[in-house]
N, C-alpha and C positions, 0 to 999 in steps of 0.2 A: 505493499501500500503504500503510494507515493501524493505528496501536497501537489496539487498543478493548477490550484487557484484560492487566492484569498481576497475575500471581498467584506465590505459593510454596508449597511445601511443607517442612516438617521430616522432615529423616533423622534417625536416630542410627547411629554409625560405630564401633562397638566396635572395639579396636586388637588384631590376629592373637597379638601378645606381651601380652597382656594391660594392660601400661600403659608410657609413654613418659615418661622422665625428662630434665630439663635443670637448667640454671643456678639457681641459688636454690630449690632444693628443690621448683620446680615441675616437676606431675606433673599426667597426666589420662591416663583410662582408656575414657571412650565422646566421641569427636567432635559436637558439632550441627551440622550442617551445611544449609543453606536452598539447595534448588532451586528456580530460580526462573526462572518463562515467560511470556513475549511474546508476545501473540497478535494476530494481524494480520485486518482485513476482507475478506481472502483463504481465513481459515481455516486457513491456516500458524502454527506456531509453532516458538521457537527458544525454547532453555534456556542458562542460566549456572547457576555453582556459587558460593559464597561460604559458607568454613568456616575463622572465628578460630581461632586455636591459644589457646583460652580466653581468659578476660578479663583475665589478666596476661602477655600476651607484647606484643602491638600493641595502639592505643588503638582496640578493633574486640570486638565481643562478638556473639555469637549473637544472641539477641533484640533487640540494636539492627540488627543486618538487616532483620528482621520491620519492628522500631517503622518505622525509616526507610523503607523500599519504603509504607508508608502515608501517610508525608507525601509523599512525592517523587513516588509511583505518578499520582497526579490531572494533575500538570503536563504528563506525555508522552501522554495519551489524545489520539489524533489526530493523532499525529507520524506521520511516515516513518522506520519503526526502519532504513531502510537509508541514511540521510542521517547518518552518525557521528558526524561532527566538530558537527553541527548539532547533534545530539541532547544530546553532552558538554556543549557550551556550556547548553542546555536544563538541564541536569539540576545544572550548575553553578550556574546562578544562579536554582534554585528551592531548592537545598540548601546552603548553604555549609559544606563540608570534609567529613566522612564518606565519603571516598572505597571504603571497602570497600562501602557502602550501594549505589553506584552500578556496583560492578563487575560484579554478576549479569548487571542489565540489558544494559550495554555490551556482555558476554559473548553474551546469548542474543539479541542484533540483529545478531552478527557470524554468529552459528549462521542467521541469519535472511538476511542477505545472500548467504551462503553458496549456502544452498537455492534463491533467488529465483534467481540466475543457473546454478544447476547446478554449483559448483564449491566443493572443498575450504577450509577456512577459510585453511590455509596457503599456498594457490597466490594468496590476496586481503592475506595479509601480506606477500608478497614472494617466494614459488616455494618449492620442496622442495629446499632442499639436502641430498644424500645419499641414501643409504639407511636411514638408523636416528640413534637418538639415543642417546647414551650416559648412564648412569645413576648418578646416586651413589646410596649408603645412606645412611641416619642412625642412629648406633650410640647408642640411648640411654645417659645417662648410671647408669653402674653400677662396680662394682671394677674394677681394670685385667684382673683375668684373665679374668672373665665378657666385657669389651667388647672383650680380643684374641682371645676365643673367638667371639664372633659376629662379629664381623669375616672371620675365617678361613673360617666357616660360608658367609658372604655370598659369600666367593671364589669358593668352591665350584659358587655357584649362577650367575657370569659377572660379578658384578661387578668394577670395579677402581679404583671412588672411593670415600672413606669420608669420612662428615662426623661427626668423632667429638665430642658432647656433652662439654665442659668445663664452664671457669666455675664451678667449685666450688671446695675448698681446692687451692691452688699446689701443695701439695707432692704429694696424692693425682695432683691433673690431670698433673704432670710425668710420675708414672708412669704413667700412662695412655698419656700419649703416647708415651713409649719404647717402653711393652710390646706397643701395635700396630704400631708402625714395626717392630719386630721380627718380627713374622709376614707382612710384607708383601713383596711382588716386584718386580722390576724393572716399570716400566711402570703400578704402581699410585697414585695421589693422594691424599694424608690432608690431612685439613683439621681444622683445632683448632677447634673454633666457640664461643666459648664467651657467646656471645647476652646480649651487655655483663653476665657474673656476674663479672668481676674488677673491682675499682680498679685506677688506674693503675701502682702500683708492686707487684702481685700479676702484674700480665700481663706487666710487664717483668722480673718473677722467671722466671716461666716460659718468656719467650721465649730468655732469656741462657741457663738450664739446659738446653732442647734444640736448643740451636746448632745443632747438629752434625746433628741431624734433618732429615730433606726433609719439611718440613710446612709448609702455609699457616696462618696467624694469621687466624681470623675474628672480626669485631665485639669484640672484648677489654672492652669498657667501654661506659657508658650513651651517653654524651655525645661527638660527633663531635668537638670538640676533644679530647677526653681519646684517644679513638684516635686522632687527629692524630700527640698525642705519644707515643704508644707507637709508632706508623708509623716515627717519625722516629730511634727510638734500636733499629731491630731490621732486621735484612735478610732476615727472613723474608719469602716473598710476602706478602702484604696483601689482606684481601678484608673490604669494608665490605657491610652489611644492614641492619639496622635503621633505623640513622641516614637511608639513601637512599630518600626516600620523596615527592619530587618533582624534578623538572627543575633548579631553583632549585641543589637541594644537590649532585646530580649534577655540575653546571658547577663549583660550587665545589670538591667533590672533587677534580676533572680539576686543575683549577687548581692546587689543593695540593700535586698528586701524592701524594693520600691513600692511595691502594688501588692495587692490579694487576688486581683483579678484582673485578665488582660482583653484588651479589645482587638481583635484578629480581624481585618478587613483584607478581603480578597484581592481587590486591583490594587491598595496600597501597598500588599508583597509582592506581586505581579502574577498572579494567579495560586490555582486549587494546586498545583506541584512544592511551592513554596510555601503557602500556606501549612498542608500538611506537614511540613518538615517542622513547621512550629510549634503546633495542636500537637503532632508527637510528643515533641518534648516537652510541652506544658502537662502533656498527662503523665510524661516518666517524672517530671518535677514536680505535680500538684499543685499545678496552677489553673484554677477555674478560668472560664474563656466565653468572651461575648462572640460569637461566631456571626461575621456578618459581611457587608461590603459598603460603600460609600453612599450610593443610592443605586435606583434601578426600579426595573417591571418585572414581568413575568421569569425573564431566562436568569436574570440575576436573584430572583426570591428561589426559584429551583435550584439554581448551584446553592446558595445558603443551606436548603433543606438536607440536599446531599452531604455536603461537608459538617454540619451538624448533627443530623441522623448516624453517621461514620465515626461519633464521638463518645468515648461512656458516657451516660448520663450525669455521673457525680458530677462532672467538669463542665459541664454545658450551664453557664449561669443561665444565657438567657440567648436570644438569636432574634432577629424581626422578618417580618414579610412583607416586602416593600411594592409588592403589587397590589394589595387592597390601599396603600396610600394613596393612588394614584387614576386618573379616569380614564387610561386606555390600556387595553390588555392585547399585548401584539403575538401571542405564543398559544398556543391550543395544549393542554396536558400541564398546565403549569400546576403547583399546588396550591389550595385554597385555604386560608383556615378555618378552623373548628372551634368556639369555645375558645379564644386564646391559644392555640396549640396550629401546627404544622405537620405533616406527615410528607416524605422524599419518595418520590414515584418509584412505582417497581417496575417499568417500564426498562428497557436497553436504553442506555446514557443516562443522558439528564431527564429524558421523557417530554421531550418537548418537542413542539413543530409551530413554527413560524406564520403568521397570519401574512401571505403575499400581501394581501389587500390592505392591510396595515402596515407594514414595513416599506412598501414601495419598494423602487429599482435602487439596486447599488450607487452609493455615492461613490467608492474607492471600490477597483479590483484592478486586481494584481495575477497574472498568469504569461 
């Protein structure tokens, strides 16, 4: 089996709630997602998806995915997509950095591998643990009252994990955390995710003000060292996200006891192959994980589901179902949430089929 064509489609994903807001006044109303296809000489096609959270969140942007594919794609023609370690070495040699560009190709090749052997991707990633995956709901930054109302509404839909978008004015964030915590029930989990939005002194103020609240603090500051300093001055469970972008940083964070939970985003790390490396290391080291991506639709949700379902349950802190946040469905067979949970498909590969009438003609073609 050899790669004969790499192509990409651009799909807009409007948000069900109209807009999404997080730290620093950042917001988005429509996501620009790239569906990546890898076609082989057997006629089989695998698919992946890459959807940055705007150009102001991580060092990634939507048009950069497509520009990167034009640069990288020609180097991969003729390669066997099932030899994933070899393929990733080739991508890293041909294009330094830019892991988010490589992610869609890598995911598409896992899809192809699963189809070629008749197995779902979760089986190839290690097996299926449990019947379903528990999801969190991200709560867009708003007034404390409105955020509490949204949490109560999502609780009624079966969610028990909530990621509260803070990282704004510390006094308002303290109110947000307290008000949301007041509507939770035993067994619920609350994460205050600042998305790098606080300065260290602000993060410490918030953590001390909500000391008695059962809440996780996630990525309070911009840099690893700033987050570590806050971590050492609070007894809240601690999550690192944006700063964990490589195996080396994960090992450093483990050595520093810098977190209790780590957020692994597939496209930030370069695809399923490298995310699996970090996932398996976390299992060996006893670190719980949020397993997800920056954003996306049906194909991203399917990819997350396979990664999470192949992770031992004790280490699955939570995951998410991005296709329930957006108004456009671009693939059949994608998993759908039920009472705050999700299950990976048992069909070969990712178990999805893109909808041609939604994704439209390719905007990138390499052959």
